[in-house]
N, C-alpha and C positions, 0 to 999 in steps of 0.2 A: 482564248477561244477564237478571236479574229485571226490570229496568226495561223491556227490550224485550218480554219475555213479557207484562207487565202492559199495555203499550201496545197490543200485538196483541189482547189480550183486550178492551180498551176499544173498539178499532175494530170488532171483531166484534159487541160488544153494541150499538153505535150502528147498525150495518147491520141487525141483527135487529129494530130498532125505528125503521125509516126515517121513517115518517110523523110519529111523535112527536118524533123528533130534529130533523126539518126544521122542524116548527112551533116547537120551542124555539129553534132557531137563528135563526128569522125575526126574533125580537125583537132578538137580538144584531146581526144584519145591519143592521136599520133604525137601531139606535142608533149603531153605529160609522159607518155611511154618513152619517148626519146630522152627526156631530161632524167627520168628515174633510172633508165638503163645506164646512161653515162655516169650518173652519180654513184650508183651501186658498184659498177665496175671500177670507177676511178678511186673510190674509197677502199675497195678491196685490194686493188693494185698498189695503192699507197701503203697499206698495212703489210702486204707481202714484201714490198721493197725495203721498208724499214726493218722488218724482221730479218731479212737476208743480210742487212748491214749490221745487225746486232749479233754479237758473239754468242749470247745465251739468252734464255728467257728470264734471267734474274732481273729483279727490279733495282738492284744495287747500281748506283751511279759511279762509273769509273772514268777517270781522266788520265790521259797519257801525257807525261812531261818528257820532253826531249832536250838533248843537248847537241847543238850544232857547232862543231869546232871551226875556228877560222882556218886551221891547217887540216885539209882533208886526209893527210897521211896518218892522222891520229886514229882513223877508222880501222887501222890494221890489227887492232885487238891487243896490242902490247901494253896498253894502259887503259884502266877503267875510266871512261869519260864521266860517268856519274858514279862516285865511289860510295862505299858503305857508310862513311860518316855523313855523306849528303843524304842518304836514305834515312838514317837515324834522325837527322835534322828535320826532314820533311814530316816524319811521323810525329814530331812534337808540335806541328802547326795545328792550331785549333780548327776542328772540323774534319781532320784526316783520320779515318778509321784504320787504314793500313797502307803501306807502300812497299813495293818490291820490284825487282827487275822483271822484265817481260820475257818469259820463256817461249821458245819457238817450238810448236808441235809440228815437226817436219815430216814430209813424206819421202824425201830422199836427201842424202848427204854425200859428201866426198871425203874419202879417207885414203891415206897412203898404205898400201898393202905390200909386204915383202914378197918379191918375185925374183928368184934366182940371184941372190946376193945384191939385189937393189930394191928400191921401193917405187911402186907405180901408183899414180892417183886413180882411184876407181870410184865409179858412181854406185852407191849402195841404196837400194830402195827399201823402205820400211813398210811392210805390208801385213795385213791381217791374214790374207791368203793370196797367193800369187796368181792363180788362174793360168798358169803356164802349162804347156804340154812338153815335159822334159824329154830330151833325146835318150837319156839314160837316167835311172833312178826314179824318184817320186817328186810330187809337188808339195808345197807347203800348205798346211791345213789350218782351220780355225783352232783346232786343238793345240797345234804347235804354238800358236800365238797366245792362247789363253793360259797355257802351262809354262810359258816363258822358256821354250826350248832353245838351246844354243846350237841351232842348225842353220844351214844356208843353202840357197841355190846359187850356182854360178853359171855364167854364160860359157859357151864352148871355147871361146878365145882365152878367157881367164883360166879355165881348166887346163888347157894345153900349156899356157905359160907357167902354171904352177907344177903340173905333173906330166907334161909331154903328151899324154893321151887323156881324152875326156873320161874314158872308162876307168882310168887309174885314179881319178879324182874322188870317186865315190868312197865314202867312209874316211877320207882324209880330212885334214883341217885347213881352214883359211884364217890367217891371223889378222884380227882387226884391233889395233892398238892394245896388243897384249892379251886379248880375249880370243880363244880358239873356238871357232864355229865349225862343226862337222858338216861336210858337204853331203847332202842327201839326194841331190839331183843336178843335172846339167841341162840347160836349155840352149837353144840355138843363138849364137851371137854373130855379130857382124865382123867380118875380117877386115873390111875397109871402112874408113870413116870419111865422110864428105863434109866440107865446110858448110854445105847447105842443109845437111841432115840434122835432125834433132838428136841430142845426146841420148844414148841408150844405156839401160841398166847393165852393170857388170855382175852385181851381187844382189841377192834378195834375202833379207832376214826378217823374222817376225818382229813387228813393231814394238810389242810389249817387251820382248827380250832386249831390244836396244835400250829402252828407257829403264830397264831393270839393271843392266850391267854398265851403262854409260851415263854420265851426267848430261842433263839437258843443256842444249846450247842457250846461252843468255846474251842479250844485247845490253851492254852497259851504257849505251847512249840514251836509253829510254827507261822510264820508271812508270809503273801503273799505280795510280793513287786512287784509293777507294774513299768516297766521301761518306761521312757519318750521316745518319738520319737527322733531319731537321736543319741541315745546313744548306746554304745556297751554293751550288757548285762553282759558279763564276767568282764568288767572293773568296771561297777557299782556294781555288786555283790561282787567283791573283796573289793571295798571301804566300802560296808556295813558290811562285815565280819570284816574288820580291825577296823572299828568304834566300833562295838559291843564288839570285843575282848579287845579293849583298855578301853572302858568306859561303857560297859554293866553292868546292875545292878547285874547280877548273874555270871559274867565272871570268878570269882574265884572259882565257884562251878561246872563248866562244860565247854563245848565246843560249839561254834557256827559253824554250817555247813550249806551247801546250797543244795537244790535240784532244778536244772535248767531243767524245763520241755522241753524247746526249745532244749537244748543240748541233752537231752535224746532222743527225737524224731528224731533229726538229726542223732544221733548215730545209732539208729535202722534203719533209712532210708538208711544209708550208708552200714550197714551190709546186708540188704535185697537186695540193688542194687548190691553189690558184689556177693551175691549168685545167683541173676538173671543172671549177666554177666557170671559167672562161668558155670552155667547150659547151657546157650546159647552157650558158647564156646565148650562145650562137644557136643551139638547138631550140631554145626558148623563143626565138623569133617566130617559129611556127605557131606558138601560142598567141602571139599578137595577131597574126593573120586569122587564127581561129576565132579570136575575140571579135574581130571585125565581122566575121561571118555570123556570130551570135547577135551582134547589133543589127545587122541587116535582116536577119530572120525576125527579130523582135519588132522592127519597124514594119515589116510586112504583116506580122501578126496583128499589130495595132490597127493598121489600115483595113484589114479584112474583118476585124471584130468591132467596127464602129457601132453597129447596131447593138451588140452585146453591151458595150460601154454605155450607150445611151439608155438602155433598159435599166442597168444597174444604177445609173445616176438618177433616173426617174424614181426608182424605188428607195432612194435615200443614201446611196453609197457616196462616201466623201472622196475628195481628191486623194487623200492619203491612202484610202482603201484601194482605189484603182491603181495608184502608184505601187503599192506593196504587192498587189496581185501580179503585175507584170515583172516586177523585180524578182519575186519569188520564182517565176517561171524561168528567168535567165539563170539564177543561182542554182536551181534544181537541175537544170539542163547541164550546166558546167560541172556540178558536183558528180553527177552520174558519169559524165565523160571522164572526169578526173579519177574516179574509183576504177572504172574499166581500164583506163590508161595505166594506172598504178599496177594493177594485176598483170597486164600484158608486159609492162616494162620490167617487172621483177622476173617474170618468166623468161623473157628474152635475155636478161642479164645472166641468169643461171645457165641458159643454153650456151651463150657465148663464153661464159666463164669456164664451163666444162670443156668446150672445144679448144680453148686457148690455154687452159690450165691456170686461170686467174681466179682468185677468191672473190666472192661477192659479199659486200658489207651492207646490211640493211639496218638503219638506225632510226631513231625517232625523228631526226631531221628530215629524212626522205619522206616519211609519212606526212609530217607537218607541211612539207613543201607541196606535196600533191594536193592536200586538202586546202592549204592556204592559197596557192596559186589559182586553183579552180574556183574557189569562192571569190577571190579578188577579180578574176576575169568576169564572172557572172555579175558582180556588183557594178564594176566600172563600165562594162559595155551594155548594161541593161538600164542604167540610170536615165540616160537620155530618152530611149524609147518609152520607158515607164513614165517619165515626166511628160512626154508628148501625149500619152494616153490620158493622164490625169488632168491635163489642161484643156482637153476637148470640151467645147462649150455645148451644153445640152440643147440649146436652141438651134445651133448650127447642125447638130447631129439630127434633130427632128426634121429639119428642112430637107 
């Protein structure tokens, strides 16, 4: 009951000094809004960054094991750096759910194409649709890709190399490692190549067609290991490395290392969280300044309400009752400022996020931060003025 009475008295005192209370709250509002905006945007950006570094939304933990040879010429592909028996051995390690080579989902490749009794290296783009404007013929469509059509677009230079005229290339074939792709269109190609220019596509074929008729490129120097549920990734990874180092086929010719994607994203997340907290702490300096403003207002309020304090003391109010009343005024003032600042901070965060294309993340921590910090400021910076009010001597007041 006493608490309710003190709180009602605090609300009444704040209403009686609206302008001064609003100006004092303004600092709290700005400080809380700044911190909440930074926290919401920082956490959202952290999640966006980690998501962009993750290959999929799957919760399965994958670890990449690599072999680095001492002789870099071994990268030429003539020998498997991590061989099939090594993969079989890795799969036997406790905690490994599966292990296999890493396939490359490429957008462009280089293949040797027969051109007039010789072979020329050509860049082949793998596309769902090419979005070209052919000089002759037609473009590649989504249907061509989905139905795995063996058709191709070629640039005008390649068309002339193959069939002398670009018009003559339509309906003819281009041989890609024994697979004949029918040319349905010819797009403009560059006659001259500059050492400063980016490489240009010579041939475009449907991406799904390529992966239907050709084997995927694999990198035998890397193996992707999937960790079974309930196992610690770092422990399983350590066991895999030890096993390969001891019994791997190529262990005497290089070193086995690991790339743990989960650890990488966790590390990036921790760094970004630290930066977010650091920037929030800088913005929080304004809260300290606002707290000094609250203390100043409370001291003024105590000095202006000396008569009120004297009357309450004369009617039997205790020191604790007087102290609680002024403490409640400070806490109420900062809580109201914190609530308004939280609403404004979230609104500003969503506005900035929409303009910059950044996600906004609101969690229980940000809500707790707004309430906790506001309450703490109200208590810390109102204790001394409340104590001063409570210790005023009734005789001195009556004088």
